[in-house]
C-alpha positions, 0 to 999 in steps of 0.5 A: 547548125549546132548539135546537142552532143557534138558541140560543134557546127557541121564542117568544123574540124575534129579538134574544134569542140575541145578548143571551143570547150576550153574557151568557154571554160576560160570565159566562165572563169573570167566572167565568174570573177566579175559577176560570180561563178554561179551567174557566169556559168549559168549565163554561158551554159557551162556546168559549175561541177565541170569548172571545179573539176577542171580547176582541181585537175590543174591546181599548181600546188597539187602537182608537188605532192609532199612526202607523207610523214612517217607514222610515230607507230612505224617500226624502226629500222632495227625492228624491221630487220628483226622481223625479216630475220625471224621470217627468214629463219630456218624454222619459219622459212616454209610457213606463211606469215599468219602461221609465224605470227600464231607460233610467236604469239604462242611463245609469248612474243609479239613482233608486229601484225600479220599485215606488216609481215606481208608488207615487209616481205613484199618490199623485198619481193619475197612474199611467195616461197622463201625456201631454196627450191630445187630446179628440175633440169631440162633434160634433152629429149632423145632424137632418133637419127638413122643414116640408112635403112633398118637402123632405127625401128620406131612405131611412130615414124613422125619422130624420125628426122628427115630432109625437111622438118616434120617429114621422114626420109623416104630412103630410110623407110623399110624396103620390104613390102 
């Protein structure tokens, strides 16, 4: 008995539908060479679109992607370095590329587009803050340590160190009622 969705007989193993589908595709390819692809697919009940998609996915010439040629309008290495130096200059270190672009245009200087500035910053993983930032040190939190009674007074006894983590020592409590 063949089910419409599963494409396998009852009792077939789980990997069988895939192998059967591959065999059908291979048979459609072979039959298509002799009687035509449209007739072969129709005779076997295989979708031509699936067959074409399968061909495109396993095409040997597509496995090796050729390197895209560099655009003739691309910035030269010297121009790229000039843009980077401008972006990292002290006067622009705290400004976004759009602000740098506008300032340079006001001064009558055009280096590149705003998008190119962002692209150059992203290459160096510097598209975020470019200024030197001060880091706040991690200050040590004060700890209250008492070795005997009446040495440390605190309104919150949960902060007192005890024999176990998170508990206060019973011997350190105030003996007064």
